[in-house]
C-alpha positions in Angstrom: -15.4 3.0 17.0 -17.1 1.9 14.2 -15.2 -1.0 14.0 -15.8 -2.7 10.1 -15.2 -6.8 10.2 -11.7 -8.5 10.1 -9.1 -7.5 8.2 -7.1 -10.4 7.6 -5.9 -13.4 9.4 -2.1 -14.2 10.7 -0.6 -17.9 11.1 2.4 -18.9 11.6 3.1 -22.2 9.6 5.1 -25.0 9.8 5.7 -25.2 6.5 5.0 -22.3 4.1 5.2 -24.5 0.9 2.9 -26.4 2.3 0.7 -24.2 3.4 0.7 -21.9 0.3 -0.1 -25.3 -2.2 -2.8 -25.7 0.2 -4.5 -22.3 0.0 -3.6 -21.8 -2.8 -4.2 -24.7 -5.2 -6.6 -26.7 -2.3 -8.7 -23.6 -1.7 -8.5 -21.5 -4.6 -7.8 -18.3 -3.0 -4.9 -15.8 -4.6 -2.2 -14.9 -3.7 -1.1 -11.6 -3.5 1.7 -11.4 -1.0 4.3 -14.3 -2.4 7.6 -13.2 0.2 10.7 -15.4 1.2 8.9 -16.1 5.1 5.5 -15.0 4.2 1.9 -15.8 2.1 -0.6 -13.4 1.1 -4.2 -14.8 0.3 -7.4 -12.8 -0.3 -10.5 -14.4 -0.1 -14.2 -12.9 -0.6 -14.3 -9.5 1.2 -10.8 -11.3 3.3 -7.8 -11.9 3.6 -5.4 -14.2 5.1 -1.6 -14.0 5.5 1.3 -17.0 6.4 3.8 -16.5 8.0 7.0 -19.5 8.4 7.5 -19.7 12.1 10.7 -18.6 12.5 10.2 -18.5 16.5 11.9 -20.6 19.6 11.2 -24.0 19.7 9.0 -23.2 23.1 6.6 -20.2 21.8 5.6 -22.8 18.8 1.6 -23.7 18.8 -0.4 -24.3 15.8 -4.3 -25.1 15.6 -4.7 -23.5 19.2 -4.0 -19.7 19.0 -4.5 -17.4 15.9 -3.6 -13.2 15.8 -6.3 -11.3 14.2 -6.4 -7.8 13.0 -9.9 -6.1 12.6 -10.0 -3.2 10.3 -11.6 0.2 11.9 -12.5 3.7 9.8 -10.2 5.5 12.5 -7.5 4.1 14.2 -6.7 7.3 16.3 -9.8 7.1 17.2 -10.0 3.6 17.9 -6.7 3.2 20.1 -7.9 5.9 22.5 -11.1 4.5 23.0 -9.9 1.5 24.4 -6.9 3.3 26.2 -9.8 5.2 27.9 -11.4 1.9 28.8 -8.2 0.8 30.6 -6.8 -1.9 27.6 -3.0 -1.8 27.6 -2.3 -0.5 24.3 0.5 -0.8 21.7 2.0 2.2 20.0 0.5 3.4 16.5 2.6 1.6 14.6 2.8 2.7 10.5 3.8 -0.5 8.8 5.4 0.0 5.0 2.1 -2.1 3.7 -0.1 0.4 3.8 -1.4 -0.2 7.0 -1.2 2.2 10.5 -2.6 -0.4 13.3 -1.8 -0.5 17.0 -1.8 -4.8 18.9 -3.5 -5.5 22.5 -4.5 -8.5 23.8 -7.7 -9.6 25.3 -7.5 -11.5 28.6 -6.5 -14.5 27.7 -3.3 -12.8 26.4 -4.9 -13.9 22.4 -3.5 -11.1 20.3 -5.3 -8.2 18.1 -4.4 -5.0 16.0 -6.9 -3.0 15.0 -5.8 -1.1 11.6 -6.8 1.5 8.8 -5.2 1.2 5.4 -3.3 4.6 4.9 -3.1 4.0 0.7 
């Protein structure tokens, strides 16, 4: 499948402004995305996306779960390979931020995305 490594990490946060200060000021990471409910930070070759948690209260969990996105060379081939291996994969999506991706869950229910930059 030619995995290259982590594309970006995505975390829900309780207080977006507090988290922006932590990642931007405390850690010194470079802000690259700064929108109403989302911020993104570059660190080395990685990127972290933090999102204000607007999910219903029972679904909110912090510190234990994470959504990881892995960059691959050929996202169509990666999806086909996983599907052939019996993994229940989501539809291929073309995101407005320049990523083609699909989602799947591991056996414990952790959410993964494999994606490829389109620009």
